[in-house]
C-alpha positions as CSV (number, residue, x, y, z in Angstrom):
1,M,84.3,189.1,56.2
2,A,85.3,186.3,58.5
3,K,85.0,182.9,57.0
4,K,82.3,180.7,58.4
5,N,83.4,177.7,60.4
6,R,82.9,174.7,58.2
7,E,81.7,171.5,59.7
8,P,84.1,168.6,59.2
9,G,83.4,166.3,56.3
10,Q,82.3,162.7,56.6
11,L,85.9,161.3,56.4
12,A,87.0,163.8,59.1
13,Q,84.0,162.8,61.3
14,L,84.8,159.1,60.9
15,W,88.4,159.7,61.9
16,Q,87.4,161.7,64.9
17,V,85.0,158.9,65.9
18,F,87.9,156.3,65.4
19,Q,90.3,158.4,67.5
20,V,87.8,158.9,70.4
21,T,86.9,155.2,70.4
22,R,90.5,154.1,70.3
23,K,91.3,156.0,73.5
24,H,88.7,154.0,75.4
25,N,88.9,150.7,73.4
26,P,92.2,150.1,71.7
27,L,90.9,146.8,70.2
28,V,88.9,148.9,67.7
29,T,92.0,149.2,65.5
30,L,92.6,145.4,65.4
31,W,88.9,144.5,64.7
32,T,88.5,147.3,62.0
33,L,91.7,146.1,60.2
34,L,90.6,142.5,60.3
35,C,87.2,143.3,58.9
36,I,88.8,145.3,56.1
37,L,91.6,143.0,55.2
38,G,89.7,139.7,55.6
39,P,87.3,140.2,52.6
40,I,90.3,141.5,50.5
41,A,92.3,138.4,51.3
42,L,89.3,136.1,50.5
43,A,88.8,138.0,47.2
44,V,92.4,137.5,46.2
45,V,92.3,133.8,47.0
46,G,89.0,133.4,45.2
47,S,90.3,135.2,42.1
48,L,93.4,132.9,42.0
49,I,91.1,129.8,42.3
50,F,88.3,130.7,40.0
51,S,89.7,133.3,37.7
52,A,93.3,132.3,37.2
53,G,94.8,133.9,34.1
54,N,91.8,136.2,33.6
55,I,93.0,139.7,34.5
56,I,89.6,141.4,34.3
57,N,87.9,138.9,36.5
58,W,90.9,139.1,38.9
59,I,90.5,142.9,39.1
60,I,86.7,142.6,39.7
61,W,87.3,140.1,42.5
62,V,89.8,142.4,44.2
63,V,87.6,145.5,43.8
64,L,84.7,143.8,45.3
65,G,86.8,142.6,48.1
66,V,88.0,146.1,48.9
67,L,84.5,147.5,48.8
68,V,83.1,144.8,51.0
69,G,86.0,145.1,53.4
70,I,85.6,148.8,53.7
71,L,81.9,148.5,54.3
72,L,82.3,145.8,56.9
73,G,85.1,147.7,58.6
74,L,82.9,150.8,58.9
75,I,80.0,148.8,60.3
76,V,82.1,147.1,62.9
77,M,83.8,150.3,63.9
78,G,80.5,152.0,64.3
79,R,79.2,149.2,66.4
80,I,82.2,149.3,68.6
81,A,82.1,153.1,68.9
82,E,78.4,152.9,69.9
83,S,79.0,150.3,72.5
84,T,82.0,152.2,73.9
85,A,80.0,155.4,74.1
86,Y,77.2,153.6,76.0
87,R,79.6,152.2,78.5
88,Q,81.1,155.7,79.1
89,M,77.6,157.1,79.6
90,Q,76.4,154.2,81.9
91,G,75.3,155.5,85.3
92,K,75.4,159.2,84.2
93,Q,72.4,161.5,84.6
94,G,70.6,162.0,81.3
95,A,72.2,159.0,79.6
96,S,68.9,157.5,78.7
97,G,67.7,160.7,77.0
98,A,70.9,160.8,74.9
99,V,70.3,157.2,73.8
100,L,66.7,157.8,72.9
101,S,67.4,160.9,70.9
102,G,70.4,159.4,69.2
103,A,69.5,155.8,68.5
104,L,65.8,156.1,68.0
105,R,65.2,158.2,64.9
106,R,62.9,157.0,62.1
107,G,59.3,156.5,63.3
108,W,60.0,157.7,66.9
109,I,59.4,161.1,68.6
110,T,61.9,161.6,71.4
111,S,63.8,164.2,73.3
112,D,67.0,164.2,75.3
113,Q,65.2,166.3,78.0
114,P,63.3,164.5,80.8
115,I,59.5,164.9,81.2
116,A,59.7,164.5,84.9
117,V,62.5,164.8,87.5
118,N,62.7,164.1,91.2
119,P,64.5,167.3,92.5
120,K,66.0,165.5,95.5
121,T,67.4,162.4,93.9
122,L,67.6,163.7,90.3
123,D,65.9,160.5,89.1
124,A,64.3,161.2,85.7
125,V,61.6,160.0,83.3
126,F,62.2,160.2,79.6
127,R,59.5,159.5,76.9
128,A,59.5,158.1,73.4
129,I,56.4,157.9,71.2
130,G,56.2,155.6,68.2
131,R,54.3,152.9,66.6
132,A,54.7,150.8,69.7
133,G,52.8,153.4,71.7
134,V,54.3,155.4,74.6
135,V,57.5,154.2,76.2
136,L,58.6,155.7,79.5
137,V,62.2,155.2,80.4
138,I,62.8,155.6,84.1
139,E,66.4,156.5,85.1
140,G,67.3,155.5,88.6
141,P,66.9,152.6,91.1
142,T,63.5,150.7,90.7
143,A,62.4,151.0,94.3
144,R,63.2,154.7,94.5
145,T,61.6,155.7,91.2
146,Q,58.4,153.6,91.6
147,R,56.2,156.5,92.6
148,L,57.6,158.7,89.9
149,S,57.1,155.9,87.3
150,D,53.5,155.3,88.5
151,D,52.6,159.0,88.3
152,E,53.8,159.3,84.7
153,R,52.2,156.1,83.6
154,R,48.9,157.1,85.2
155,K,48.9,160.3,83.2
156,C,49.5,158.5,80.0
157,V,46.7,155.9,80.6
158,R,44.3,158.6,81.7
159,L,44.9,160.7,78.5
160,L,45.1,157.8,76.1
161,P,43.5,154.7,77.6
162,N,43.7,152.6,74.4
163,V,47.4,153.3,73.7
164,P,50.0,150.8,75.1
165,V,52.3,152.3,77.7
166,T,55.6,150.5,78.3
167,V,57.8,151.3,81.3
168,L,61.5,150.4,81.1
169,N,63.9,151.0,84.0
170,V,67.5,151.9,83.4
171,G,69.5,151.8,86.6
172,P,71.7,149.7,88.9
173,D,69.1,146.9,89.5
174,A,69.7,143.5,88.1
175,S,66.2,143.6,86.5
176,S,66.9,146.9,84.8
177,V,67.6,147.3,81.1
178,P,71.3,147.9,80.4
179,L,71.9,151.2,78.6
180,T,73.5,149.3,75.7
181,Q,70.3,147.3,75.2
182,L,67.8,150.1,75.6
183,S,67.3,151.0,71.9
184,K,67.1,147.4,70.9
185,R,64.5,146.6,73.6
186,I,62.4,149.5,72.4
187,K,62.7,148.6,68.7
188,K,61.5,145.0,69.4
189,L,58.2,146.2,70.9
190,P,55.2,145.3,68.7
191,K,54.0,148.0,66.3
192,V,50.3,148.7,66.9
193,L,49.9,152.3,65.8
194,T,49.8,153.8,62.3
195,K,52.0,156.9,61.5
196,A,48.9,159.1,61.7
197,E,48.0,157.8,65.1
198,V,51.6,158.3,66.3
199,S,51.2,162.0,65.4
200,V,47.9,162.2,67.3
201,V,49.4,160.5,70.4
202,S,52.3,162.9,70.3
203,R,50.1,165.9,70.2
204,R,47.9,164.6,73.0
205,M,50.9,164.0,75.2
206,S,52.2,167.5,74.5
207,S,48.8,168.8,75.6
208,L,49.3,167.6,79.2
209,G,48.3,170.4,81.4
210,N,46.9,172.8,78.8
211,D,43.9,170.9,77.3
212,M,45.1,171.4,73.7
213,P,42.3,170.4,71.3
214,I,42.4,167.2,69.3
215,P,43.3,167.7,65.6
216,K,40.2,167.4,63.4
217,G,39.9,164.3,61.3
218,I,41.5,161.9,63.7
219,D,40.1,160.8,67.0
220,P,42.6,159.1,69.3
221,N,39.6,157.3,71.0
222,R,39.0,155.7,67.6
223,I,42.4,154.0,67.7
224,R,41.8,150.3,67.3
225,S,41.9,148.1,70.3
226,M,45.5,147.4,71.2
227,G,45.2,145.7,74.5
228,R,45.6,147.0,78.0
229,P,48.6,149.2,78.8
230,R,51.5,147.2,80.1
């Protein structure tokens, strides 16, 4: 029987991420080492000042420095890897969907597949549903995607008039949201829905075009007043 292909472990995955990031951003090595060695050096100095002659305390200081250094190094490497990946995706079709499905996880219902596409220009609309309501991410120049954006927003407002609809443009315009800031911008939106209401909104949005019945027990029209859609 052929052996099943095993997925790489966490350490192997981290090493792969580091190697890929280093190809596009060589400074990741320097910053990661500084973040690891910095806390260790501070711990050694601190132990010599505050625990001179006490071996046990000295060991504790160093161990804590190593742990903090490794944690800080992993965090910084992850941030650099994420930023580098976003820069590589900038301007590519489907990049917004990849960010939504990768960066928005807990509390958000997303997909890397667009909900609408202009077949001529390949401009696309991606959707995320969460406690902030419905977020439409328009991929393409603002002027060219205005009609596509208005059509999708109109559908959302007609289906759920009391749910906030936020439209964000990711494109070459100066007023557009940079791909690197997309997930942060969405996470900063005010939370106005409960988890149960998010589920209802998701089901209602999935029913576009087939009149799927509303689940019993929760009426989306009962959702408390959340202001007019933006």
